[in-house]
C-alpha positions in Angstrom: 0.0 0.0 0.0 1.1 3.5 -0.7 1.6 6.2 2.0 -1.5 8.0 0.9 -3.5 4.8 1.2 -2.2 4.2 4.7 -3.0 7.8 5.8 -6.5 7.4 4.4 -7.1 4.3 6.5 -5.6 5.8 9.6 -7.3 9.2 9.5 -11.0 9.5 10.4 -13.5 10.8 8.0 -13.7 14.0 10.1 -9.9 14.5 9.8 -10.0 13.9 6.0 -12.9 16.4 5.7 -11.3 19.3 7.4 -7.8 18.8 6.0 -4.3 18.5 7.5 -3.8 22.2 8.3 -7.1 22.6 10.2 -6.4 19.3 12.0 -3.1 20.7 13.2 -4.8 23.8 14.4 -7.5 21.9 16.2 -5.0 19.6 17.9 -2.9 22.5 19.1 -6.0 24.3 20.5 -7.3 21.1 22.3 -3.8 20.7 23.8 -3.9 24.3 25.0 -7.3 23.7 26.6 -6.0 20.5 28.3 -2.9 22.4 29.6 -5.1 25.1 31.0 -7.2 22.4 32.7 -4.1 21.1 34.5 -2.8 18.4 32.1 0.7 19.7 32.3 2.9 16.6 32.3 3.8 14.4 29.4 3.3 10.6 29.7 6.5 9.0 28.5 4.6 6.2 26.8 1.7 7.9 25.0 3.5 11.3 24.7 0.2 12.9 25.6 -0.5 15.5 28.2 -1.8 14.0 31.5 -2.5 15.2 35.0 0.3 14.9 37.6 -1.4 12.2 39.5 -1.8 10.0 36.4 2.0 9.6 35.9 3.6 6.3 36.7 6.8 5.9 38.7 9.7 6.2 36.3 11.7 3.0 35.7 14.9 2.7 37.9 13.6 4.9 40.7 13.5 3.5 44.3 11.0 6.2 45.3 8.0 7.9 43.7 8.9 11.4 42.6 6.7 14.2 43.6 4.3 15.3 40.8 2.0 18.2 41.0 1.3 21.5 39.1 0.5 24.9 40.5 -1.0 25.9 37.1 0.5 29.3 36.8 -0.6 29.1 33.1 -4.3 29.2 34.1 -3.7 31.9 36.6 -2.0 34.2 34.1 -4.6 33.5 31.4 -7.4 34.4 33.9 -5.5 37.6 34.9 -5.1 38.8 31.4 -8.8 38.1 30.6 -9.8 40.0 33.7 -7.7 43.0 32.7 -9.4 43.0 29.3 -13.0 42.5 30.3 -13.5 43.1 34.1 -14.0 46.8 33.7 -17.5 48.3 33.2 -17.3 49.0 29.5 -19.7 51.3 27.8 -21.1 51.9 24.3 -21.2 55.2 22.4 -23.1 56.0 19.3 -21.8 59.3 17.9 -24.2 61.9 16.7 -23.7 63.0 13.1 -23.4 66.8 12.9 -25.9 68.1 10.4 -26.2 71.8 11.2 -23.5 74.2 10.0 -20.6 74.9 12.3 -21.2 78.6 12.3 -24.8 78.1 13.4 -23.8 75.7 16.2 -21.3 78.2 17.6 -23.8 81.1 17.7 -25.0 82.1 21.2 -28.7 81.6 20.4 -28.2 78.3 18.6 -31.2 76.1 18.4 -30.8 72.6 16.8 -32.7 72.2 13.5 -35.4 69.5 13.1 -33.0 67.3 11.2 -30.3 67.6 13.9 -32.8 66.8 16.6 -34.0 63.7 14.7 -30.3 62.6 14.3 -29.7 63.1 18.0 -32.8 61.0 18.8 -31.7 58.3 16.3 -28.3 58.0 18.0 -29.8 58.0 21.5 -32.3 55.3 20.6 -29.6 53.2 18.8 -27.3 53.4 21.8 -30.2 52.5 24.2 -31.0 49.5 22.0 -27.4 48.2 22.1 -27.4 48.5 25.9 -30.6 46.5 25.9 -29.0 43.8 23.8 -26.0 43.7 26.1 -28.3 43.2 29.2 -30.4 40.5 27.5 -27.3 38.6 26.5 -25.4 39.1 29.8 -22.5 40.5 27.9 -20.3 41.5 30.8 -20.1 37.9 32.1 -20.0 36.4 28.6 -17.1 38.7 27.4 -15.0 37.6 30.4 -15.4 34.0 29.5 -14.9 34.7 25.8 -11.7 36.5 26.6 -10.3 33.4 28.3 -11.2 31.2 25.3 -9.7 33.7 22.9 -6.4 33.7 24.8 -6.3 29.9 25.0 -7.3 29.1 21.4 -6.1 32.5 19.9 -9.6 33.1 18.5 -13.2 33.1 19.5 -16.5 33.5 17.6 -19.9 35.1 18.2 -22.9 33.9 16.3 -26.0 36.0 15.8 -29.3 34.1 16.3 -32.8 35.4 15.8 -35.4 33.4 17.8 -38.7 33.4 15.8 -40.6 32.3 18.9 -39.6 35.2 21.1 -38.5 37.7 18.4 -35.3 38.3 20.2 -31.6 38.3 19.3 -29.2 36.0 21.0 -25.4 36.2 20.8 -24.0 32.6 21.0 -20.3 32.4 21.7 -18.3 29.5 20.3 -14.8 28.3 21.1 -12.6 28.2 18.1 -12.4 24.4 18.3 -16.0 24.4 17.0 -15.5 27.0 14.2 -14.2 26.4 10.7 -14.1 29.6 8.6 -13.6 29.8 4.9 -12.2 33.1 3.6 -12.3 34.7 0.2 -9.2 34.3 -2.0 -9.3 38.1 -2.9 -9.8 39.4 0.7 -8.5 37.3 3.7 -10.9 39.3 6.0 -14.1 38.5 4.0 -15.9 35.3 5.0 -17.3 33.1 2.3 -18.5 30.4 4.7 -18.4 29.5 8.3 -19.0 25.9 9.5 -19.8 25.4 13.2 -19.3 21.8 14.3 -19.8 20.3 17.8 -20.8 17.0 19.4 -24.2 16.6 21.0 -25.8 13.8 23.0 -29.3 12.9 21.6 -31.7 10.0 21.9 -32.2 7.7 19.0 -35.4 5.9 18.0 -34.9 3.2 20.6 -34.4 5.8 23.4 -30.7 5.1 23.7 -28.4 8.1 24.2 -25.9 8.5 21.4 -23.3 11.1 20.5 -23.7 12.8 17.2 -22.1 15.7 15.4 -24.2 18.8 14.9 -23.1 20.9 11.9 -24.3 24.4 11.0 -23.0 25.8 7.7 -23.4 29.5 6.8 -22.5 29.9 3.1 -22.5 33.3 1.3 -23.4 33.0 -2.4 -23.2 35.8 -4.9 -25.0 35.9 -8.2 -23.9 37.4 -11.5 -25.5 40.7 -10.7 -23.4 41.0 -7.5 -26.3 40.3 -5.1 -25.3 38.2 -2.1 -27.4 35.8 0.0 -26.5 33.7 3.0 -27.7 30.1 3.0 -28.0 27.9 6.1 -27.6 24.1 6.2 -27.9 22.3 9.5 -28.2 18.7 10.5 -26.9 15.8 12.6 -24.2 13.4 11.5 -22.5 10.3 12.9 -18.9 10.3 13.8 -18.2 8.9 10.4 -20.0 11.9 8.9 -23.0 9.9 7.7 -26.2 12.0 7.6 -28.7 11.1 10.4 -31.2 14.0 10.3 -31.3 17.2 8.3 -32.9 20.2 10.1 -32.4 22.7 7.3 -30.9 22.2 3.9 -29.6 25.2 1.9 -32.3 27.6 3.1 -31.9 31.3 2.3 -31.7 33.4 5.5 -32.8 36.7 3.9 -29.5 38.4 4.8 -26.5 39.3 2.7 -23.9 38.5 5.3 -22.7 35.6 7.4 -24.1 36.1 11.0 -20.8 35.2 12.6 -18.1 37.5 13.9 -14.5 36.3 14.6 -12.3 37.8 17.3 -8.7 36.6 16.6 -5.5 37.3 18.5 -3.6 39.4 16.1 0.0 38.3 15.4 2.7 39.7 13.2 2.1 40.7 9.6 4.5 37.9 8.6 2.6 35.2 10.6 4.3 32.1 9.2 3.0 28.6 10.2 4.9 27.2 13.1 5.9 30.6 14.6 6.1 30.5 18.4 3.3 32.3 20.1 3.0 33.8 23.6 1.2 30.6 24.7 4.2 28.5 23.7 6.5 30.7 25.8 4.1 30.6 28.8 4.0 26.8 28.6 7.7 26.5 28.4 8.3 28.6 31.5 5.3 26.9 33.4 6.9 23.5 32.7 10.1 24.6 34.3 8.3 26.1 37.3 6.4 22.8 37.8 9.6 20.8 37.6 11.4 23.2 40.0 8.6 22.9 42.6 8.6 19.1 42.4 12.4 19.0 42.8 12.2 21.3 45.7 9.7 19.0 47.5 11.7 15.9 46.8 14.9 17.7 48.0 13.1 18.6 51.3 12.1 15.0 51.7 15.7 13.8 51.4 16.8 16.6 53.8 14.3 15.7 56.4 14.8 11.9 56.3 18.5 10.8 56.3 19.7 7.5 54.8 20.4 4.7 57.4 23.6 2.7 56.7 24.1 -0.7 58.3 27.5 -2.5 58.3 28.3 -6.2 58.9 24.6 -7.1 59.4 22.6 -9.8 57.7 20.0 -8.5 55.3 17.1 -10.4 57.1 18.2 -8.8 60.4 18.3 -5.4 58.9 14.8 -5.7 57.5 13.4 -6.5 60.9 14.8 -3.2 62.4 12.1 -0.5 62.9 13.0 2.9 61.6 10.9 5.2 63.8 11.2 7.9 66.4 12.5 6.5 69.7 12.9 2.9 68.3 15.5 0.6 69.8 17.3 -2.1 67.9 19.7 -4.9 68.8 22.2 -5.7 66.1 24.5 -8.7 66.0 27.2 -9.9 63.7 27.8 -13.5 62.7 31.4 -12.9 62.0 34.5 -11.3 63.6 33.6 -7.8 62.3 31.7 -5.4 64.6 28.2 -4.5 63.5 27.5 -0.8 63.0 24.6 1.6 62.1 24.9 5.2 61.0 22.8 8.0 59.7 23.9 9.7 56.5 22.7 13.3 56.8 22.3 15.2 53.6 23.4 18.8 53.3 20.8 21.1 51.7 23.2 23.7 50.4 21.4 25.0 47.3 18.3 26.6 49.0 19.3 30.1 47.9 20.0 29.0 44.4 16.6 27.3 44.2 14.9 30.4 45.4 16.8 32.6 42.9 16.0 30.3 40.0 12.4 30.2 40.9 12.2 34.0 41.2 13.9 34.4 37.8 11.5 31.9 36.1 8.4 33.5 37.7 9.7 36.9 36.7 10.1 35.6 33.1 6.5 34.5 33.1 5.5 38.0 34.2 7.6 39.5 31.5 6.0 37.4 28.8 2.5 38.2 29.9 3.1 41.8 31.0 1.3 41.2 34.4 3.1 43.1 37.2 5.3 40.9 39.4 4.2 42.0 42.9 1.4 41.3 45.4 -0.8 43.5 47.4 1.5 43.0 50.4 4.3 44.6 48.4 2.4 47.9 48.2 2.8 48.7 51.9 2.2 52.4 51.4 -0.8 54.7 51.0 -3.1 55.3 48.1 -1.9 56.2 44.6 -3.3 58.6 42.1 -4.2 57.6 38.6 -0.9 58.7 37.1 1.0 56.4 39.5 -1.2 53.5 38.7 -0.7 54.0 35.0 3.1 53.9 35.5 2.9 50.9 37.8 0.7 48.9 35.4 2.2 50.2 32.2 3.1 46.9 30.6 -0.2 45.1 31.2 -2.2 48.3 30.3 -0.4 48.5 26.9 -1.0 44.8 26.3 -4.6 45.1 27.2 -5.1 48.1 25.0 -3.6 46.1 22.1 -6.1 43.4 22.6 -8.9 46.0 22.8 -8.1 47.0 19.2 -9.4 43.7 18.0 -12.3 43.5 20.5 -13.4 47.0 19.6 -13.6 46.3 15.9 -15.3 42.9 16.4 -17.9 44.2 18.8 -18.7 47.2 16.6 -19.2 44.7 13.7 -21.3 42.5 15.9 -23.6 45.5 16.7 -23.8 46.4 13.0 -24.7 42.9 11.8 -27.2 42.5 14.6 -29.1 45.7 13.5 -28.9 44.6 9.9 -30.3 41.2 10.9 -33.2 42.9 12.8 -33.9 45.1 9.8 -34.3 42.0 7.7 -36.7 40.5 10.3 -39.0 43.5 10.7 -41.9 41.6 9.1 -41.5 38.6 11.4 -44.7 37.7 13.4 -42.9 37.9 16.7 -40.6 40.9 17.1 -39.6 42.2 20.6 -37.9 45.5 19.6 -39.3 48.9 18.6 -39.6 48.6 14.8 -39.6 52.4 14.4 -36.2 52.6 16.1 -34.8 49.8 14.0 -36.0 51.5 10.8 -34.7 55.0 11.8 -31.2 53.7 12.4 -31.1 53.4 8.6 -27.7 52.5 7.1 -25.6 54.5 9.7 -24.4 51.7 12.0 -21.5 53.5 13.4 -20.8 52.7 17.1 -17.8 52.3 19.4 -16.9 50.6 22.7 -15.6 52.7 25.6 -13.3 50.3 27.3 -12.5 50.8 31.0 -9.5 49.4 32.9 -10.3 47.4 36.1 -8.4 49.8 38.2 -9.5 51.4 41.5 -12.2 54.1 40.7 -10.4 57.4 40.5 -13.6 59.2 39.5 -12.9 62.2 41.7 -9.7 63.0 39.8 -11.5 62.5 36.4 -14.4 64.7 37.5 -12.1 67.5 38.6 -10.2 67.3 35.3 -13.5 67.4 33.3 -14.7 70.4 35.3 -11.6 72.3 34.4 -11.9 71.3 30.7 -15.5 72.2 30.4 -15.0 75.5 32.3 -12.1 76.4 29.9 -14.2 75.5 26.9 -12.1 72.5 25.9 -14.8 69.9 26.3 -18.6 69.8 26.1 -20.8 68.6 28.8 -22.0 65.6 26.7 -18.4 64.7 25.9 -17.5 64.9 29.6 -20.4 62.6 30.5 -19.3 60.1 27.8 -15.8 60.0 29.2 -17.2 59.3 32.6 -19.0 56.3 31.2 -22.5 57.7 31.6 -25.0 55.6 29.7 -27.0 57.7 27.3 -25.4 61.1 27.9 -28.2 62.9 26.0 -30.9 61.5 28.2 -28.8 62.4 31.3 -28.4 66.0 30.1 -32.2 66.3 29.6 -32.7 64.9 33.1 -30.3 67.5 34.6 -31.9 70.3 32.6 -35.4 69.2 33.8 -34.2 69.3 37.4 -32.7 72.7 37.0 -36.0 74.0 35.5 -38.0 72.4 38.4 -35.7 74.1 40.9 -36.1 77.5 39.2 -39.9 77.1 39.2 -39.8 76.2 42.9 -37.6 79.1 43.9 -39.3 81.7 41.6 -42.0 82.9 44.1 -39.4 83.2 46.9 -37.1 85.2 44.6 -40.0 87.6 43.6 -40.9 88.1 47.3 -37.3 88.9 48.1 -37.1 91.3 45.2 -40.3 93.1 46.4 -38.9 93.6 49.9 -35.7 94.9 48.5 -37.6 97.5 46.4 -39.6 98.7 49.4 
């Protein structure tokens, strides 16, 4: 048989279907998830990652070496995800300026009807996006998605319209379930996305079986340049034999694929096989685990010295108890005197062990950008925002780099969601205000206001904004937006209404005072 024939027999139908490159990507991602889950030792026989407790005693050892993992890898992944998504992020829909600048700068400026309509459109659009975030529990979902993205180096969000409830759901998928197909002309343009995952279902006999569920979103374009997304969904066996088709090549009524990908951006020259940050983290974590295990074993040898017997029969030696306060009678069956000694070890490399551990741990902090100190190290008073920015400079820069991808992806997710809703306006069940959806039109511009999970220095920011607005460098609406106020326009109207109410309340008193003064 040829090599190709052998490979065909060895590889499963699924492996053959997705191809060698995708299979390598999938294997690496599964390995990273296992490593994150504590499988951080390599079995010498299977060469697969296993848990520490599953390792067998190595051949030729008279003792069982200590095996455990602290899982620094998981801790650092979680920390980086928390830096990216633990802050209370906001959404901003900018208002398009319609009125002339000269008119807007005049003292008696009154917005035109078109400008008022645009402000109302942006306000309603922003409020709708916040509603979608609340319905989809985005703050919790984004934190989980950030972990998946760091582990697998990509994560995907699927937009689903539920015809029973008339609501939009954002379903997050790990990259191990997503197989995108890009255009040959534009590597950013999706031609198709296949979402594949296993699911336990009951067959006709009532027995629970594991099947593959596959969703395929394919974008087709006709000769006139019109695009349409088609959905095919069904259940398959592990051998990819069709079991049940739910939908077959059904047009979805939208001209885009309702899936948004959030990759970890690498270098422009991202060659296959290039080492990633995860590879560097794993390498250092392996060394830290080994160092911790060696340190425990060294302590065991230091605490329990080796007992040496001389001129004693082996059977007599085995009957001697080695225990605190134990007594033993030893005899010799020849003219040589029996003897027993303790061989104490000298643990002389404690300082070197500590130094090596500190350097390796420091290297892990350098790779990830996470500061290498604990709360106990900061044994001084509070710090202002500038000091915090300097102290956390590396991780802030790293986080902001990741925010570039998150910002573009979330803005695209919002845009595609609105376009999806506009295509479902005639649905029998629709849970959103159709007038607001229509009025958004084709202006889908929106942006995410990311917030670092640092102590709230709101007082410093408020003081800065007061100075800027007083000097004319910033508008009140802009200041509110920088403070993270949801729907700054509505908040301004609320403040103006309260001011007007106070003026009405104090007006009679002011008139009375004025009359007394005139008298």
